[in-house]
NUPANU-530450 format. One record per residue (C-alpha): x negated, z negated, y negated. Coordinates in Angstrom, 2 decimals, padded with zeros to 5 digits. Layout:
BEGIN
<X = X	Z = Z	Y = Y>
...
% end
This chain:
BEGIN
<X = 019.77	Z = 014.12	Y = -006.95>
<X = 015.89	Z = 014.40	Y = -007.41>
<X = 014.28	Z = 010.92	Y = -008.06>
<X = 011.00	Z = 011.75	Y = -009.59>
<X = 009.68	Z = 008.30	Y = -010.91>
<X = 006.66	Z = 008.33	Y = -012.97>
<X = 003.18	Z = 007.34	Y = -011.95>
<X = 002.01	Z = 003.94	Y = -012.70>
<X = -001.20	Z = 003.59	Y = -014.87>
<X = -004.42	Z = 002.88	Y = -013.11>
<X = -003.19	Z = 003.02	Y = -009.35>
<X = -006.24	Z = 004.15	Y = -007.11>
<X = -005.08	Z = 005.71	Y = -003.94>
<X = -007.55	Z = 003.54	Y = -002.17>
<X = -005.72	Z = 000.03	Y = -002.95>
<X = -002.32	Z = 001.35	Y = -001.67>
<X = -003.03	Z = 000.22	Y = 002.23>
<X = -003.49	Z = -003.60	Y = 001.07>
<X = -000.73	Z = -003.05	Y = -001.63>
<X = 001.55	Z = -001.78	Y = 000.50>
<X = 001.22	Z = -004.48	Y = 003.01>
<X = 001.75	Z = -007.27	Y = 000.34>
<X = 005.02	Z = -005.60	Y = -000.90>
<X = 006.61	Z = -005.01	Y = 002.54>
<X = 006.26	Z = -008.69	Y = 003.51>
<X = 007.55	Z = -009.55	Y = 000.17>
<X = 010.17	Z = -006.97	Y = -000.17>
<X = 009.63	Z = -006.44	Y = -003.72>
<X = 010.25	Z = -002.92	Y = -004.21>
<X = 013.79	Z = -001.35	Y = -004.00>
<X = 013.93	Z = 002.54	Y = -004.78>
<X = 017.11	Z = 002.56	Y = -002.81>
<X = 019.28	Z = 000.20	Y = -005.31>
<X = 019.10	Z = -002.39	Y = -002.84>
<X = 022.65	Z = -002.14	Y = -001.23>
<X = 022.45	Z = -001.58	Y = 002.70>
<X = 024.98	Z = 000.82	Y = 002.41>
<X = 026.79	Z = 001.98	Y = 005.55>
<X = 026.61	Z = -001.05	Y = 007.44>
<X = 024.05	Z = -001.98	Y = 010.06>
<X = 022.78	Z = 001.36	Y = 011.36>
<X = 022.69	Z = 002.08	Y = 015.26>
<X = 019.70	Z = 001.74	Y = 017.30>
<X = 017.89	Z = 004.17	Y = 019.59>
<X = 015.70	Z = 002.75	Y = 022.21>
<X = 014.31	Z = -000.78	Y = 021.64>
<X = 010.82	Z = -000.90	Y = 023.58>
<X = 009.93	Z = -003.89	Y = 025.18>
<X = 006.99	Z = -005.50	Y = 023.47>
<X = 005.32	Z = -002.51	Y = 022.27>
<X = 001.87	Z = -002.54	Y = 021.30>
<X = 001.97	Z = -002.14	Y = 017.08>
<X = -000.57	Z = 001.00	Y = 017.61>
<X = 002.04	Z = 002.85	Y = 019.30>
<X = 004.66	Z = 002.12	Y = 016.80>
<X = 005.97	Z = 005.09	Y = 014.57>
<X = 008.22	Z = 005.09	Y = 011.70>
<X = 009.54	Z = 007.77	Y = 009.66>
<X = 008.02	Z = 006.95	Y = 006.57>
<X = 004.33	Z = 007.36	Y = 008.34>
<X = 004.81	Z = 011.07	Y = 007.79>
<X = 004.86	Z = 010.27	Y = 004.12>
<X = 002.08	Z = 007.97	Y = 003.86>
<X = -001.75	Z = 008.33	Y = 003.96>
<X = -003.72	Z = 006.31	Y = 006.33>
<X = -006.40	Z = 004.48	Y = 005.28>
<X = -009.07	Z = 007.13	Y = 005.83>
<X = -006.77	Z = 009.50	Y = 004.02>
<X = -006.65	Z = 006.95	Y = 001.11>
<X = -010.17	Z = 006.01	Y = 001.07>
<X = -011.03	Z = 010.09	Y = 000.61>
<X = -008.51	Z = 010.55	Y = -002.11>
<X = -010.00	Z = 007.47	Y = -004.01>
<X = -013.26	Z = 009.09	Y = -003.73>
<X = -012.02	Z = 012.35	Y = -005.17>
<X = -010.49	Z = 010.42	Y = -007.76>
<X = -013.76	Z = 008.62	Y = -008.78>
<X = -015.29	Z = 012.31	Y = -008.79>
<X = -012.94	Z = 013.71	Y = -011.21>
<X = -013.40	Z = 010.64	Y = -013.42>
<X = -017.23	Z = 011.67	Y = -013.37>
<X = -016.77	Z = 015.10	Y = -014.33>
<X = -014.55	Z = 014.26	Y = -017.19>
<X = -017.64	Z = 011.79	Y = -018.46>
<X = -020.30	Z = 014.32	Y = -017.91>
<X = -017.97	Z = 016.60	Y = -020.51>
<X = -018.61	Z = 013.77	Y = -023.12>
<X = -022.48	Z = 013.78	Y = -022.01>
<X = -022.30	Z = 010.43	Y = -020.13>
<X = -023.54	Z = 009.99	Y = -016.44>
<X = -021.15	Z = 008.15	Y = -014.64>
<X = -020.77	Z = 006.97	Y = -011.19>
<X = -017.85	Z = 004.61	Y = -010.65>
<X = -017.48	Z = 002.19	Y = -007.57>
<X = -016.69	Z = 004.28	Y = -004.60>
<X = -014.15	Z = 003.26	Y = -002.46>
<X = -015.55	Z = 001.97	Y = 000.93>
<X = -014.19	Z = 003.24	Y = 004.02>
<X = -012.46	Z = 001.08	Y = 006.38>
<X = -013.91	Z = -000.30	Y = 009.81>
<X = -014.09	Z = 002.35	Y = 012.61>
<X = -012.25	Z = 001.56	Y = 015.65>
<X = -008.21	Z = 001.17	Y = 016.60>
<X = -008.09	Z = -001.73	Y = 014.37>
<X = -008.36	Z = 000.45	Y = 011.22>
<X = -005.92	Z = 003.13	Y = 013.06>
<X = -003.42	Z = 000.45	Y = 013.38>
<X = -001.23	Z = 000.50	Y = 010.27>
<X = 001.55	Z = -001.66	Y = 011.77>
<X = -000.86	Z = -004.19	Y = 012.80>
<X = 000.62	Z = -006.80	Y = 010.86>
<X = 004.05	Z = -005.41	Y = 010.05>
<X = 005.97	Z = -008.35	Y = 012.25>
<X = 002.93	Z = -010.60	Y = 011.91>
<X = 000.35	Z = -011.18	Y = 014.58>
<X = 001.30	Z = -009.38	Y = 018.07>
<X = -001.90	Z = -008.94	Y = 019.88>
<X = -002.17	Z = -011.56	Y = 022.56>
<X = -006.04	Z = -010.63	Y = 023.14>
<X = -006.40	Z = -010.92	Y = 019.43>
<X = -004.81	Z = -014.20	Y = 018.85>
<X = -006.45	Z = -015.71	Y = 021.68>
<X = -009.73	Z = -014.99	Y = 020.41>
<X = -009.55	Z = -014.92	Y = 016.33>
<X = -006.29	Z = -016.71	Y = 015.61>
<X = -004.99	Z = -015.56	Y = 012.19>
<X = -008.41	Z = -014.36	Y = 011.10>
<X = -007.93	Z = -010.73	Y = 010.06>
<X = -011.41	Z = -010.54	Y = 009.05>
<X = -012.49	Z = -010.41	Y = 012.64>
<X = -011.09	Z = -007.32	Y = 012.86>
<X = -012.15	Z = -005.76	Y = 009.94>
<X = -015.64	Z = -007.09	Y = 009.52>
<X = -014.76	Z = -008.36	Y = 006.01>
<X = -015.22	Z = -011.68	Y = 004.43>
<X = -012.00	Z = -013.79	Y = 004.76>
<X = -010.42	Z = -010.39	Y = 005.54>
<X = -011.08	Z = -008.96	Y = 002.21>
<X = -013.40	Z = -005.97	Y = 001.39>
<X = -016.06	Z = -006.90	Y = -001.23>
<X = -015.11	Z = -005.05	Y = -004.20>
<X = -018.32	Z = -003.36	Y = -005.87>
<X = -019.03	Z = -004.28	Y = -009.59>
<X = -017.66	Z = -001.61	Y = -012.28>
<X = -020.58	Z = 000.05	Y = -014.09>
<X = -021.42	Z = -001.31	Y = -017.41>
<X = -020.50	Z = 001.14	Y = -020.28>
<X = -021.62	Z = 001.33	Y = -023.97>
<X = -019.17	Z = 001.12	Y = -026.69>
<X = -018.95	Z = 005.18	Y = -026.53>
<X = -018.33	Z = 005.73	Y = -022.91>
<X = -016.08	Z = 002.82	Y = -022.74>
<X = -014.02	Z = 004.80	Y = -025.48>
<X = -014.03	Z = 007.89	Y = -023.19>
<X = -013.29	Z = 005.97	Y = -020.05>
<X = -010.33	Z = 004.10	Y = -021.32>
<X = -009.07	Z = 006.45	Y = -024.21>
<X = -009.42	Z = 003.26	Y = -026.52>
<X = -012.28	Z = 001.44	Y = -028.57>
<X = -013.59	Z = -001.66	Y = -027.04>
<X = -011.83	Z = -004.75	Y = -028.70>
<X = -009.79	Z = -002.47	Y = -030.82>
<X = -005.82	Z = -003.49	Y = -031.31>
<X = -004.28	Z = 000.14	Y = -031.95>
<X = -001.19	Z = 000.37	Y = -033.83>
<X = 001.81	Z = -000.63	Y = -031.86>
<X = -000.22	Z = -002.80	Y = -029.43>
<X = -001.31	Z = -000.07	Y = -027.00>
<X = -003.34	Z = 003.04	Y = -027.17>
<X = -001.71	Z = 006.49	Y = -026.76>
<X = -001.03	Z = 007.66	Y = -022.92>
<X = 000.74	Z = 010.03	Y = -020.92>
<X = 002.69	Z = 009.90	Y = -017.61>
<X = 001.57	Z = 013.16	Y = -016.49>
<X = -001.22	Z = 016.00	Y = -017.32>
<X = 001.43	Z = 018.30	Y = -018.64>
<X = 002.52	Z = 015.55	Y = -021.05>
<X = -000.83	Z = 014.84	Y = -021.95>
<X = -001.45	Z = 018.11	Y = -023.41>
<X = 000.60	Z = 017.10	Y = -026.27>
<X = -000.54	Z = 013.88	Y = -026.53>
<X = -003.37	Z = 012.80	Y = -028.89>
<X = -005.59	Z = 009.97	Y = -027.96>
<X = -006.52	Z = 009.38	Y = -031.69>
<X = -010.47	Z = 009.11	Y = -030.67>
<X = -013.27	Z = 011.47	Y = -030.61>
<X = -016.54	Z = 011.23	Y = -029.05>
<X = -019.34	Z = 013.66	Y = -029.74>
<X = -017.14	Z = 015.71	Y = -031.60>
<X = -014.62	Z = 016.19	Y = -028.84>
<X = -011.33	Z = 014.43	Y = -028.37>
<X = -010.83	Z = 011.95	Y = -025.70>
<X = -007.98	Z = 012.39	Y = -023.20>
<X = -004.86	Z = 010.20	Y = -023.58>
<X = -005.83	Z = 006.77	Y = -021.54>
<X = -009.25	Z = 008.18	Y = -021.12>
<X = -010.97	Z = 009.77	Y = -018.07>
<X = -009.79	Z = 007.13	Y = -016.11>
<X = -006.10	Z = 008.33	Y = -016.58>
<X = -006.92	Z = 011.82	Y = -016.88>
<X = -008.15	Z = 011.67	Y = -013.39>
<X = -005.43	Z = 009.73	Y = -011.96>
<X = -002.92	Z = 012.61	Y = -013.67>
<X = -004.97	Z = 015.46	Y = -012.30>
<X = -004.89	Z = 014.23	Y = -008.92>
<X = -001.40	Z = 012.53	Y = -008.59>
<X = 000.79	Z = 013.30	Y = -011.91>
<X = 000.02	Z = 017.14	Y = -013.06>
<X = 003.63	Z = 018.17	Y = -013.88>
<X = 006.70	Z = 016.45	Y = -015.33>
<X = 008.26	Z = 016.86	Y = -011.88>
<X = 005.38	Z = 014.96	Y = -010.19>
<X = 006.79	Z = 012.38	Y = -007.64>
<X = 005.67	Z = 008.51	Y = -008.41>
<X = 002.75	Z = 008.16	Y = -005.92>
<X = 004.75	Z = 004.95	Y = -004.99>
<X = 007.89	Z = 006.17	Y = -004.44>
<X = 007.24	Z = 006.44	Y = -000.51>
<X = 005.75	Z = 003.13	Y = -000.59>
<X = 008.88	Z = 001.81	Y = -002.39>
<X = 011.12	Z = 003.20	Y = 000.36>
<X = 009.09	Z = 001.81	Y = 002.94>
<X = 009.40	Z = -001.72	Y = 001.47>
<X = 013.15	Z = -001.32	Y = 000.84>
<X = 013.57	Z = -000.46	Y = 004.53>
<X = 011.66	Z = -003.69	Y = 005.40>
<X = 013.41	Z = -005.90	Y = 003.23>
<X = 016.81	Z = -004.47	Y = 004.76>
<X = 015.70	Z = -005.38	Y = 008.22>
<X = 014.87	Z = -008.54	Y = 007.62>
<X = 018.69	Z = -009.06	Y = 006.48>
<X = 019.50	Z = -007.39	Y = 009.74>
<X = 021.81	Z = -009.58	Y = 012.02>
<X = 019.74	Z = -008.11	Y = 014.97>
<X = 016.78	Z = -009.05	Y = 013.27>
<X = 018.06	Z = -012.67	Y = 012.41>
<X = 019.02	Z = -013.47	Y = 015.82>
<X = 015.41	Z = -012.27	Y = 017.45>
<X = 013.64	Z = -014.25	Y = 014.45>
<X = 015.92	Z = -017.49	Y = 015.59>
<X = 014.93	Z = -017.29	Y = 019.36>
<X = 011.12	Z = -017.03	Y = 018.23>
<X = 011.91	Z = -019.78	Y = 016.00>
<X = 013.12	Z = -021.79	Y = 018.87>
<X = 010.36	Z = -021.06	Y = 021.08>
<X = 007.87	Z = -022.13	Y = 018.34>
<X = 009.62	Z = -024.94	Y = 018.23>
<X = 009.60	Z = -025.68	Y = 021.79>
<X = 005.95	Z = -025.10	Y = 021.85>
<X = 005.33	Z = -028.01	Y = 019.23>
<X = 005.32	Z = -025.69	Y = 016.02>
<X = 008.79	Z = -026.57	Y = 014.27>
<X = 010.68	Z = -025.50	Y = 011.11>
<X = 008.88	Z = -022.14	Y = 011.15>
<X = 011.59	Z = -019.52	Y = 010.60>
<X = 009.33	Z = -016.58	Y = 010.10>
<X = 006.45	Z = -015.25	Y = 011.30>
<X = 004.91	Z = -014.69	Y = 007.62>
<X = 005.49	Z = -018.26	Y = 007.10>
<X = 003.14	Z = -019.69	Y = 010.14>
<X = -000.02	Z = -019.87	Y = 008.42>
<X = 001.08	Z = -021.38	Y = 005.41>
<X = 003.74	Z = -023.49	Y = 006.99>
<X = 001.26	Z = -024.93	Y = 009.12>
<X = -001.69	Z = -025.47	Y = 006.87>
<X = -003.91	Z = -022.82	Y = 008.62>
<X = -005.08	Z = -021.37	Y = 005.41>
<X = -008.86	Z = -022.79	Y = 005.36>
<X = -009.33	Z = -022.41	Y = 009.07>
<X = -007.51	Z = -019.27	Y = 010.36>
<X = -010.07	Z = -018.57	Y = 013.02>
<X = -010.18	Z = -022.10	Y = 014.38>
<X = -009.27	Z = -024.04	Y = 017.35>
<X = -005.75	Z = -024.91	Y = 016.12>
<X = -005.14	Z = -021.42	Y = 014.71>
<X = -006.06	Z = -019.85	Y = 017.93>
<X = -003.81	Z = -022.33	Y = 019.80>
<X = -000.61	Z = -021.53	Y = 017.02>
<X = -001.43	Z = -017.93	Y = 017.11>
<X = -001.41	Z = -017.66	Y = 021.09>
<X = 001.87	Z = -019.56	Y = 020.98>
<X = 003.34	Z = -017.43	Y = 017.95>
<X = 002.56	Z = -014.06	Y = 020.16>
<X = 003.84	Z = -015.66	Y = 023.38>
<X = 007.06	Z = -016.35	Y = 021.68>
<X = 007.32	Z = -012.87	Y = 019.89>
<X = 006.62	Z = -011.29	Y = 023.54>
<X = 009.21	Z = -013.67	Y = 025.13>
<X = 011.87	Z = -012.79	Y = 022.60>
<X = 010.75	Z = -008.90	Y = 022.48>
<X = 010.49	Z = -009.41	Y = 018.54>
<X = 008.27	Z = -006.52	Y = 018.02>
<X = 010.45	Z = -004.33	Y = 019.94>
<X = 013.69	Z = -004.98	Y = 018.49>
<X = 012.58	Z = -005.38	Y = 014.80>
<X = 010.72	Z = -002.25	Y = 015.06>
<X = 014.11	Z = -000.44	Y = 016.34>
<X = 015.58	Z = -001.87	Y = 013.37>
<X = 013.20	Z = -000.98	Y = 010.82>
<X = 013.26	Z = 002.57	Y = 012.26>
<X = 016.73	Z = 002.76	Y = 011.54>
<X = 016.68	Z = 001.93	Y = 008.17>
<X = 013.91	Z = 004.27	Y = 007.35>
<X = 015.82	Z = 006.99	Y = 009.01>
<X = 018.63	Z = 006.41	Y = 006.55>
<X = 016.62	Z = 006.00	Y = 003.72>
<X = 014.65	Z = 009.43	Y = 004.50>
<X = 018.00	Z = 011.27	Y = 004.68>
<X = 019.37	Z = 009.43	Y = 001.74>
<X = 016.36	Z = 010.83	Y = -000.25>
<X = 015.57	Z = 013.86	Y = 001.29>
<X = 015.37	Z = 016.27	Y = -001.59>
<X = 012.63	Z = 013.98	Y = -003.19>
<X = 010.59	Z = 013.17	Y = -000.11>
<X = 010.65	Z = 016.94	Y = 000.54>
<X = 008.98	Z = 017.50	Y = -003.06>
<X = 006.95	Z = 014.49	Y = -002.45>
<X = 005.59	Z = 016.01	Y = 000.76>
<X = 004.56	Z = 019.35	Y = -000.98>
<X = 002.75	Z = 017.73	Y = -003.78>
<X = 000.68	Z = 015.56	Y = -001.28>
<X = -000.23	Z = 018.66	Y = 000.18>
<X = -001.31	Z = 020.42	Y = -002.85>
<X = -003.58	Z = 016.93	Y = -003.49>
<X = -005.08	Z = 017.49	Y = -000.23>
<X = -005.55	Z = 021.07	Y = -000.86>
<X = -007.16	Z = 020.13	Y = -004.35>
<X = -009.28	Z = 017.47	Y = -002.64>
<X = -010.73	Z = 019.92	Y = -000.26>
<X = -011.93	Z = 021.92	Y = -002.79>
<X = -013.20	Z = 019.19	Y = -004.73>
<X = -014.92	Z = 017.66	Y = -002.06>
% end
């Protein structure tokens, strides 16, 4: 059965890598219904303490790299600029910034199972910003351009400060649907597209037709696989061993690698001496019990199951993703 979910409004491709990491850790997206049908899947090869950069998961084939996401974000902003120009507005939005060059930016699973690099732990503790060159581990977002009232209406498909009847301005999930949706707004004698230029650019790139698969569909599958893996007995077992090792190292009561920073009060000094000591013990314990090797194998098994369950939708998603890349190349 084709599960072509509708795109969510105002999603920029360049924001996905960060959003994806957060959702994976939270296990908050559930396109598969949440039931781990069929019991625990058999595992393939369980590697011994693999480097996270070497981990390859089935959903990687459907997920943009950071460089691809940034490129598509820039193309989307270009489409916004073209739309605004139709109404006589010169517009250049905040361009998605490229990530840092080097191995760290290419390691998409760097923190999937918590900190795992012993050299990084010994040098920087839990300070992710040391790898990215970004303050506090977060890329500074450039301010949005200031818009006149008319430009605002064209950008957003609604008048600034207006309360549309029904509470929301007319919008459309796909560009095909937008052709029959009246925004009710004219600027310079031209009808503004439903949702404004911001939504039009998104639809043209990610949702041109009614059968467009939700941009976040694969995001959700990867999140669901991770959520299922956390409930798997083999992961639970290796986590218990890791927690016991942390207890012996003097860091008691920590049950998950995702709880270390908050559980031990390291939020305000993630790269300090204490954080480095904890991180070093954390990674050493992971390696002692082969946490990354076991968890990666389990994660892979659940992703393989979900890929099989959603093969038809994923095939359509891949076709549409290839078409997006072709469009991006034409517009670049």
